[in-house]
C-alpha positions in Angstrom: 5.2 57.5 -162.6 4.8 61.3 -163.8 5.5 64.5 -163.9 3.4 67.4 -163.8 3.3 70.3 -165.9 0.5 73.0 -164.5 0.3 76.6 -165.2 0.3 79.4 -162.3 -0.7 82.1 -162.8 -4.3 84.4 -162.7 -7.7 83.3 -161.4 -9.1 83.7 -158.4 -8.7 80.6 -155.8 -6.4 78.8 -158.8 -3.2 78.7 -156.6 -5.4 76.9 -154.0 -6.0 74.4 -156.6 -2.8 73.9 -158.0 -1.2 73.5 -154.5 -3.5 70.7 -153.3 -2.7 69.2 -156.5 0.7 69.0 -156.0 0.4 68.2 -152.5 -2.1 65.6 -153.4 -0.4 64.0 -156.5 2.2 61.8 -156.1 4.2 63.0 -158.9 8.3 61.9 -160.2 8.5 65.8 -161.2 6.6 69.3 -161.0 7.0 72.0 -163.3 4.9 75.9 -163.0 4.7 78.2 -165.5 4.2 81.3 -164.0 5.1 84.9 -163.7 7.6 86.4 -161.9 4.6 87.5 -159.3 4.1 83.9 -159.2 8.1 82.6 -158.7 8.1 85.3 -155.8 5.3 84.1 -153.6 3.8 81.1 -154.6 4.9 77.9 -151.7 4.4 74.9 -152.3 5.0 71.4 -150.1 6.6 69.7 -152.6 10.1 70.2 -154.9 8.5 72.3 -158.0 10.4 73.5 -160.9 9.3 76.8 -162.5 9.7 77.8 -165.3 9.7 82.1 -165.3 7.7 83.1 -168.6 6.2 86.7 -170.2 2.6 85.7 -171.6 2.6 89.6 -172.9 5.5 88.5 -175.7 4.4 86.6 -178.9 2.8 83.6 -179.2 5.8 82.1 -181.2 8.2 83.2 -177.5 6.1 82.2 -175.2 5.5 78.8 -177.4 10.1 78.2 -177.7 10.4 79.4 -174.0 8.1 76.7 -172.4 9.7 74.3 -175.1 12.9 75.2 -173.8 12.4 74.6 -170.2 10.8 71.5 -170.5 12.9 69.9 -173.3 14.5 66.5 -172.1 13.1 66.7 -168.8 10.1 64.9 -169.0 9.3 61.3 -168.8 6.8 58.9 -170.3 3.8 60.0 -168.6 2.9 63.3 -168.1 -0.4 65.0 -166.8 -0.9 68.8 -167.7 -3.5 71.1 -165.4 -4.4 74.0 -166.9 -7.5 75.5 -164.2 -4.8 78.5 -163.7 -4.0 81.2 -166.2 -5.3 82.3 -169.7 -6.3 81.1 -173.0 -3.0 82.3 -174.2 -0.7 80.7 -171.8 -2.8 77.3 -171.8 -2.4 77.3 -176.3 1.3 77.6 -175.9 2.0 74.7 -173.5 -0.5 72.4 -175.7 1.9 73.4 -178.5 4.9 73.3 -177.0 3.5 69.9 -175.9 2.4 69.0 -179.3 5.9 69.9 -180.7 8.0 67.6 -178.8 5.7 65.3 -179.7 4.3 64.9 -175.7 1.5 63.1 -175.4 -0.2 64.1 -171.8 -3.2 63.5 -170.3 -4.9 66.2 -167.8 -4.7 66.0 -164.1 -7.2 68.0 -162.0 -8.8 67.7 -158.2 -12.4 66.5 -158.0 -15.0 66.4 -155.5 -13.8 62.7 -154.7 -10.1 63.7 -154.5 -7.4 64.4 -157.9 -8.7 62.5 -160.9 -7.0 62.3 -164.3 -9.4 63.5 -167.0 
């Protein structure tokens, strides 16, 4: 099965997309990269691991923080979702996964349902 790593941050309506992605998918583990507000306010139908990061800090710190949170926790199949958040958070996640040697697919909700892109 597959682990999901998603950014849960800014963007109008993106929390609903991430929530449905979590609910509709069959995931081994779910990791959400978020801020303190997201940790406090977001609720999901399944168990999730929240990684609270400070995206206002230096890029290298953000990359390192994501790596530390994910190190040793991901399985062989990883799907990511970048519908929520900003470019800095997306770049940090991609850089962290790249440095860890993790290959991934992209997961998104479409009119046809959950799809890997």
